[in-house]
C-alpha positions in Angstrom: 86.6 208.4 -56.0 84.9 205.8 -58.1 81.2 206.1 -58.6 78.8 203.5 -57.1 75.5 202.3 -58.5 72.4 202.4 -56.5 71.8 203.2 -52.8 68.5 202.0 -51.4 67.2 204.0 -48.4 64.5 202.9 -46.1 62.9 205.5 -43.8 61.5 203.3 -41.0 60.1 205.8 -38.5 60.4 204.7 -34.8 62.0 201.2 -34.4 62.9 199.5 -31.2 66.6 199.0 -30.7 66.6 195.2 -30.6 64.4 195.1 -33.8 66.9 197.4 -35.5 69.8 195.1 -34.6 67.9 192.1 -35.9 67.2 193.9 -39.2 70.8 194.9 -39.5 72.1 191.4 -38.9 69.8 190.0 -41.6 70.7 192.8 -44.1 74.5 192.3 -43.5 74.1 188.6 -44.3 72.0 189.4 -47.4 74.5 192.0 -48.6 77.4 189.6 -48.2 75.8 187.2 -50.6 74.6 190.1 -52.9 71.0 189.4 -52.3 70.6 193.1 -51.8 72.6 196.1 -52.8 74.0 198.9 -50.6 71.2 200.0 -48.3 70.8 202.6 -45.6 68.2 202.6 -42.8 67.1 206.0 -41.5 65.0 205.7 -38.3 64.4 206.9 -34.7 64.7 204.8 -31.5 62.8 205.0 -28.2 65.1 206.0 -25.3 68.1 203.7 -25.1 71.8 203.8 -24.0 74.3 201.8 -26.0 77.9 200.8 -25.2 80.5 200.0 -27.9 82.3 196.7 -27.8 85.1 198.0 -25.6 83.2 200.7 -23.8 83.7 201.4 -20.1 80.4 201.1 -18.2 81.6 203.7 -15.7 80.9 206.3 -18.4 77.2 205.6 -17.8 76.8 207.7 -14.8 73.1 207.3 -13.9 71.0 204.2 -14.1 67.5 204.8 -15.5 65.3 201.8 -15.0 63.0 202.8 -17.8 65.9 203.1 -20.3 67.4 199.9 -21.6 71.2 199.5 -22.1 72.8 197.5 -24.9 76.4 196.5 -25.4 77.0 196.1 -29.2 79.7 195.5 -31.7 80.3 199.0 -32.8 83.3 201.1 -32.0 83.2 203.9 -29.5 82.1 204.4 -25.9 78.6 205.1 -24.5 75.9 207.0 -26.4 72.2 207.8 -26.2 69.5 207.3 -28.8 65.9 208.6 -28.5 63.0 210.6 -30.0 64.0 213.5 -32.1 67.3 212.0 -33.2 68.0 210.8 -36.7 69.8 207.5 -36.7 71.4 206.1 -39.9 72.6 202.5 -40.4 74.4 202.1 -43.7 74.8 198.5 -44.9 77.5 198.8 -47.5 79.9 196.5 -49.1 83.4 198.0 -49.0 85.4 196.9 -51.9 88.8 197.7 -53.4 90.2 201.1 -52.2 87.1 201.6 -50.1 88.4 198.9 -47.6 89.6 201.5 -45.2 87.6 202.0 -42.0 89.2 205.4 -41.4 88.2 206.6 -44.8 84.7 205.3 -44.3 84.4 207.3 -41.0 85.7 210.5 -42.6 83.2 210.1 -45.4 80.3 209.7 -42.9 81.6 212.8 -41.1 81.7 214.8 -44.4 78.2 213.7 -45.4 76.9 215.0 -42.1 78.9 218.2 -42.3 77.4 218.8 -45.8 73.9 217.9 -44.6 74.2 220.4 -41.7 75.4 223.1 -44.1 72.1 222.6 -46.1 70.3 223.2 -42.8 72.2 226.4 -42.2 74.7 225.1 -39.6 78.4 225.4 -40.0 79.8 222.1 -38.6 83.2 220.4 -38.7 85.6 218.0 -37.2 87.8 218.1 -34.1 91.3 216.8 -34.3 91.6 213.3 -33.0 87.9 212.9 -32.3 85.3 211.0 -34.3 82.0 212.7 -34.9 80.7 216.1 -36.1 80.9 219.3 -34.0 79.6 222.8 -34.0 82.5 224.6 -32.4 83.2 222.5 -29.3 79.6 221.2 -29.1 79.0 217.7 -30.5 76.0 217.4 -32.8 76.5 214.0 -34.3 78.0 210.7 -33.0 79.4 207.9 -35.1 80.1 204.3 -34.2 80.5 201.7 -36.8 81.0 198.0 -37.1 82.4 196.0 -40.1 81.9 192.3 -40.8 83.8 190.9 -43.7 83.8 194.4 -45.1 80.1 194.8 -44.8 79.3 197.9 -42.6 76.6 198.1 -39.9 75.7 200.5 -37.0 76.4 204.1 -38.1 75.6 207.6 -37.0 73.2 209.6 -34.8 72.4 213.2 -35.6 70.7 215.2 -32.9 67.8 217.1 -34.5 65.2 217.9 -31.9 66.6 215.5 -29.3 66.0 215.7 -25.5 69.6 216.6 -24.7 69.1 216.2 -20.9 69.5 212.4 -21.4 73.1 212.9 -22.2 73.6 214.2 -18.7 73.3 210.6 -17.4 76.6 209.7 -19.2 80.0 210.9 -20.4 79.1 211.2 -24.1 81.5 209.1 -26.2 83.8 208.9 -23.2 84.8 212.6 -23.6 84.9 214.4 -20.3 83.2 217.8 -20.4 81.6 217.1 -23.8 78.6 219.3 -24.5 76.0 217.9 -26.8 73.9 220.1 -29.1 71.2 219.7 -31.7 70.0 221.2 -35.0 67.1 222.8 -33.1 69.4 224.4 -30.5 71.8 225.7 -33.1 69.2 227.3 -35.4 67.3 228.7 -32.4 64.0 227.2 -33.5 62.0 224.2 -34.3 64.0 221.6 -36.2 62.3 219.2 -38.7 63.3 215.5 -38.8 62.0 215.1 -42.3 64.1 218.0 -43.7 67.1 216.7 -41.8 66.6 213.2 -43.3 66.4 214.7 -46.8 69.6 216.6 -46.3 71.5 213.6 -44.9 70.2 211.4 -47.7 71.3 213.8 -50.4 74.7 214.5 -48.9 75.4 210.8 -48.1 74.7 209.7 -51.7 76.9 212.6 -53.0 79.9 212.0 -50.7 79.9 208.2 -51.3 79.4 208.6 -55.1 76.1 206.9 -55.6 74.6 207.5 -59.1 71.0 206.8 -58.0 69.0 206.6 -54.8 65.8 204.6 -54.5 63.3 204.2 -51.6 62.5 201.0 -49.8 60.5 200.0 -46.8 60.8 197.5 -44.0 58.5 195.0 -45.6 60.4 194.9 -48.9 63.7 194.6 -47.0 62.6 191.7 -44.9 61.1 190.0 -48.0 64.6 189.8 -49.5 66.5 188.5 -46.5 66.7 185.3 -44.6 64.4 185.6 -41.6 66.1 182.7 -39.9 69.2 184.8 -39.3 69.5 185.2 -35.5 70.2 188.7 -34.3 73.1 187.8 -32.0 73.4 191.4 -30.8 69.8 191.6 -29.8 70.7 189.5 -26.8 73.2 192.2 -25.7 70.9 194.1 -23.3 72.5 194.6 -19.9 
């Protein structure tokens, strides 16, 4: 694997889902024109359900008026985001041999598997299924989008997540799928900061970045075109 240059990582704390979509849209446009380099957002969302572009709404079993639902352009079925979950949105330019969506998905999985190993959890893959698992329990979901070989959307790692919200859906369209979290697997209190550190280190290593630098929301918005319309932000249903 060829090495890459610099990965810029912004830890944004809690961000509303529509705001995160708007920021991703702007960053994708900026990355396409090389106004920014490869960037990854690490954040948390308030309670929200999301449906992939071809997802079946029947997999959302229970309506919760207080929890919004968005249909977006990622792959995959229905999933949940909420407090205690680490969400990563890589905005990467895939070039040359890296223009392979399946390879990209497998690398995200490996980065999460390696990060969980740092946290003392033996995780892995399940044949024919995207995501990361501890035995038959799913601990991380992955759903990506690619626009002109610029990536968006990404992954969600359950750290200290309120897992009961997954009871209102068929997670990722997999009947009988049991969700788990870092906290549940280690039998104690899980730390979002430590999980973010592990994910950041493993992601940079798996994707071959030589250097990682920190960013923040203000510096990212300063380098992108604020007139870019977040078309997906209108996807609430």
